[in-house]
Structure formats: C-alpha cells, structure tokens
N, C-alpha and C positions, 0 to 999 in steps of 0.2 A: 468537635472532637471526632476524629476519624475512627472507623471500625476496622482494625486489622484482623482478618480472618485467616484460618489455617487450613491447609489441605483442601482447597477449593478446586473441583474438577474444571479443567479448561476446555475440554472437548466441546461442551455445549455452547461455549462462547466463541467458537471459531466456525468459519463456513465449511471447513473440512470435516468437522465433527470428529476430530482425532486428537489424541494427546492425553497425557497424565495430568496430575494436579499441580497447582501452585502451592509451594510450601507456605508462602505468605501472600495474601491477596487483599487489595483495598480498592474501593471505588471512590473517586473524587469528582466533585462538580464545581469546585472553586479554586482559585489560585492558592488561598491560604491552606486548603486541605492538601493540595499537591505539595506545598512546602513542608507540611507536617509529615506527609508520607515519606518525603525525601530525607527528613531528619531521622525518621525511624530506621530507614535503610542505612543511613550513615552510622547511627549508633550501634546497629547490629551487624555492620559490615556485610550488607546484602547486595548482590547484583540486582539491577532493576530492569524490568521489561515493561514498556508502556503498551497497553492493549487498547485498540480502538474497536473497530467493527469485526475484527477477527478474520478478515480476508487476507490473502497473500501471505499467510504464515502456515508453518507446519510445526506443531508442538511435539516434542519428544514423547515417547511412550512413558518415560520416567517423569515427565512433567518438568517444572522449573523450580530450582532449589532456592531462588531468591525471592524478591518481592515483585509481584505483578500489580501494576497500577492501571486500573481501568478508567479511562477518561470519559466522564459523563457531563462535561461542560458543553451543553448543547444549545446555549442561547445564541441569538443572532439579531442584528439590528440593520435595517436597510436605510442608507443615507443617499437619496437621489439615485445615482448609478453605482454606488459602492455597497457592499454587504460586509459587515464586521461579524465574524463568526467564532464561536468557541471551537477548539480543535476536535471535540467529541461529537459534533453534530454530523449526522449522516450526509454524505455527499448527495444522495438522492433527495433529501429534504431541501437542500439548498438549490438543487436543480428545479425542484417543484416551486419553491418560493420565488426564485428569480423569474420563472415563466409567468407566475401569477401576477407579478409586478411589472411585466412588460420589459424585462431585462434580458438581453441576448448575450451569448458568449459561452454558456455552459451546456448548450443543447447536446454536444458531443458526449457528455458524461451521462446521458440518460441510460438507466439500467445498470450502471456500474456500482457494485456494492462497496461497503466500507465507510469509514469516517473521513471527514475533510482533512484532518491531520495526517492520516495515513496516506491519503491521495496526494498530498503535497510532498510528504517525505519521499515517496516513490515516483513523483511527477507522473501520476497516472494519466493515461491518454490513449487515443486511437489515432489513426491517420488524419482524422478531421480536426483534432485539437488535443491539447494537454493542459494540465494545471498551470504550467509556466505562462501560458497565454493570458491568464486572468489574475494572477497573484500580484497585488500591489505591495504588500508588506506582510511579514510573519513575525509574531512576537514569541520569543522562546525563553526558557530558563537554561542557563549553563550550569552544569552540576559537578564539573571536575576541574581541578587546578590546571591540568595540562591544556584542557580546552580553553580555559580562561586566558591562559598565556598566549596560545596560538591565535586567539581571536582578539587580542588586546589592541591591535591596530585597526580594527574594523571601524568604519566611520559612522555606523548606525547610532541612533539614540540609545543610550543604555542607562541603567540604574543598578544599584547594588542592594540586595536584601540579605539580612543575616538569618542564619539558622537559629532557632531558639536554643539557648544553652550550648551553642557550638562555637568553636574557635574560628572556623572558616566561614566565609560568606559565599553567597551565590550571586550571579549576575542575571539581570533581565536584559536581553538583547533584542532589538528589533532589526530585522533584515529587510532591506528593500529588494525588489525583484532581482536587480542585477547583482546582488550579493548572495543570492540563494544557490548559485552554481548549478542551475537547472541544466540537465542534459537528459538523454534518453533513459527513462525510468530511474533517474537519479537526481540527487540534490545534496547540498551541504549537510542537510539534516539526516540523510541516510548514511553519508560518509562519516559523520561524527555522532556516535551514540550518546555523547554527553550533552546534546542539544535536545530539549523536550519542547515541542510546539505547544504553545498555550492558546493562541488565537491567531486569526488570519483576517486580512482585509482583501477582499476581491474587488477588482475594478471591471465592471461590465459596461454595456452600452444600451441605450434605449432601442427597442425594436417593436415590431408589430406583434401583439400578443397572439393573434390568430396564426401568424406565420411561425412563431416560436413553438406554439402548441403542436402545429402540424409536423414540424421537423422533429420535435421530441417524440411524438407518437411513432413516426416512421423509424426512428433510430431504435426505440424499444422493441418494436415489432421485428426489425431486422436482427437485433441481438438475440431475441428469443428463437427466431427461425434459423439463423445461420450460425451464430457464435456460441450462445450459451447452451450447455449440455442439459440433460434431463434434470429438473429441479429436485427430483427424488434421489439424485446421485450427487451428494455434496462434493464440492471442489473448492480450491483456493482462488479460483479465477485463472487467468492465463498463467501457465506454469513456467515457461521459458521466455527469455527475451528474444526478440527477433534479431538474429545475428547479421553482421555485415559480412558479405561473401566476396572473396577475391577471384573466384573461379568463373571466367567468362562463359564457359560451356554450361555450368550449372545455372548461372543467371539466365542464359538464353533458354534453357529447358524450362525454367520456372515461367518465364514470360510467354513462351509458346503454349505451355500447358494451361495457364490461367488467363491469359490475355491482359495481365497487369504488368506494370513497370516495377522493376526493383529499384525503388527510390534510394539514392545514396548507396546502392549495392546491398540493401537489406532485403532478406528473403524471410517470409513468415516461418516461424519455427514449426508451425503445424504442417506446412507443406513438406518440409524436410523430414519430419517424423513419418508422414505418409509415404514419402519416397523410399524409406527403408522398411516399409511394411509393418509398422507397429500400431496402426490404428486398431483399437480393440484388444491390444495385448494386456494380459492380466498377470499379476503376481499377488497371491493372497487375495485380500479384499480391495486391492488397487487395480485400476484399469485405465488405459489410455482411452479417452472418450470415443465412442462410435460416431459422435456428432461433430466433434472438432478435436483434432489430434493434439492441439496444444493445451488441452484440458486433461488433467489427471483426476480421476473421480474415485470416490469412496463408494464401492458398490455393495458394501455391507460389512460393517465392523472391521474396516481396514485398520491396520496398525501403522504407526509412523514408519516403522521399518519396512513395510510393504511399499510405501511411497518412495522411500529412499532407494530401495533396490530397483524399482521400476525406473526411477529417474536415472540411476547409474547405467542401466541397460540402454535407455534411450540415448544418453550422451555418448556411450561407447559405440553404438551402431551408427549414429550420425557422423561421429568423428572418423570411424574406420572406413565406412562406405562412401561418405561424401566429402570427407576432409574438412568438416566444419565443427567447431567447438561450441556447443550450446552452454549457456549459463542460466541458472535459475533466476526467475523474477521474484519468487517467493523468498521469505526469510525463515531460516531455521531457528527454532527457539528451544533452548534446553539441551542442545546436542553437545 
C-alpha cells in the first residue's frame, strides 16, 4: 500500500533547492507501487510529474498541483558486461559499480548528478560520451491512450497491465536503443511525457580496472576544478543546451579564443554568455556562476521567479547581441 502525502516541500528534493510544495506526493520503489500511484492520479484526475534525483529541473514557487511520484527503485544486477538497473538508481552509483567490476563505458559520467532514468530521458552527456552510447534497452510504462496509439506500431516486446478497478489498461513497452530516438539532450522519453522509465539495461565492455579508476578520478577532478560551481551555491546543472551556430565569424572567434573546434557548428552556451558580459550577473537570489557561465546558481533563498527572469535576460542578450537563440536544458515544473 502506497502512502500518498499532501503538501510536501519539493525544494529540498531538488539540486536547485528552489520551489513550492507538491499537492500530492508519493515515493515508489516497485512496479506495483508505481501502478497504484498512477491509478490514484487517474481516479483523481491529477497531472503527474516523475521525480528522480532533482537535477535539471526548476520547480515553480507555487509548487506542483498534481501528483509527484518520486522513483526509489534503486536495485541493479550485473550480468557479465550488462547492468540491469532500476530507473531511480543514482547515475553516480552505477558509474562506481561499473568501475568496481572492471566495466568501461561510463567513465565520462563521473561527477554528473541525478538518477539513471533522468539521465536517459535527457540523454545526459559531455563531449566524451552520452547515455545513448551505453543503453541497450529501456523498459517503460505508457500511461495515456494517445501515446498508446502513436506507439502501437513499435516493434518492441510489450505487454498489457490493467489498472485495478479501471476501465482502461496501460502498456509495458521495451525500447531498444535504436527506438529511443536519442539526440543531443533528447530522447523519445523526453518528447513523450506519457512514457515513464521503469528500468534500463546498459551494455558496457570489459576494461582494465586501474585505467578505468584513473580516468574516472581525472574526470571528477576536472569537473570540480573547471565545470562545477561552488557546491555551496545550489544549481540544476548545465542550464542551457549548447546551440548550433551558423555565423562563421562567431565560430572563428570562439575557436581563436579557446583553441577548441566548434564540432558540428556547436558553441558552448557558457562561452556565449561570457561574450555578452553576464558572468556573475545577479537577479534576486539567482546568479550566473562566477566559475562557469552556463550554470545559474542559487546564492541564497532564490525564488523560481528570480531564475526565470535571469534566464530570460540571458536569452535576450545572447539573441540580440550575437544572433543566437539559447534554449534551456532544464525542465520547468508547475509553471
């Protein structure tokens, strides 16, 4: 039996430490509990938001008026070079366990916060790799009729499960890697809110444990030194996607300034934000990080509205001065 709670503060459950309460809130650690939570939402006509590690999201100051389902299915099993994981397990835990077992392929994810389900939904990654490189299959629940119909021709293995005391049923669908529509910071799971990730199978490869540990340590140290802002200043992670730029002069300026190549015409959002002089810019309790301009940080009791206003200013300045339209990597919840 699940425990539906009311008016639970969401800010402590996010890496931004911002946002109002969930009108309804439940934690689930098994598939049956998730089905029960979905039945409750159906019976009460509630919108659903699935919460993982709380990174890459901004919760409204008013909170969320529907049902927040927090995924705590954190089990995992290692089969030779494959790892079968619940979607609620922390990505950092899977990186650690794969290294411990001499499995290579996830070193790039060292130091990245959040759960595995969230990382797959947004195809988390850095230039050295992304989730799409390691996903073999993803097991999901389909919760809406429209989604069921649009996915009815999918070739994946599927089964049907009925809601208790409900007229409609739901479907369990398994997506193979080539069906996940992975692209830069995107996937079919992000495009379709009616798909809830239950579990994932990752396919890795055997490696030298000493070499894996060395690479992991180097990446974490580099992240702390160069990328990650002050841990005392909460953030959601990278705030904007790196945009594709069509201006040859701007690309040339970036390459000259950094000594890096603009791969596929993409320029880091942080460099663009620096170019318009917004590093360190503050609005209320929100600030563009002094350490990395693509991190917006909470420097003290920031409101969601502070973040929204600062984000709007950044997008306007980059668009007006450089002719580039930035788009957020984060998800807005309850707006």
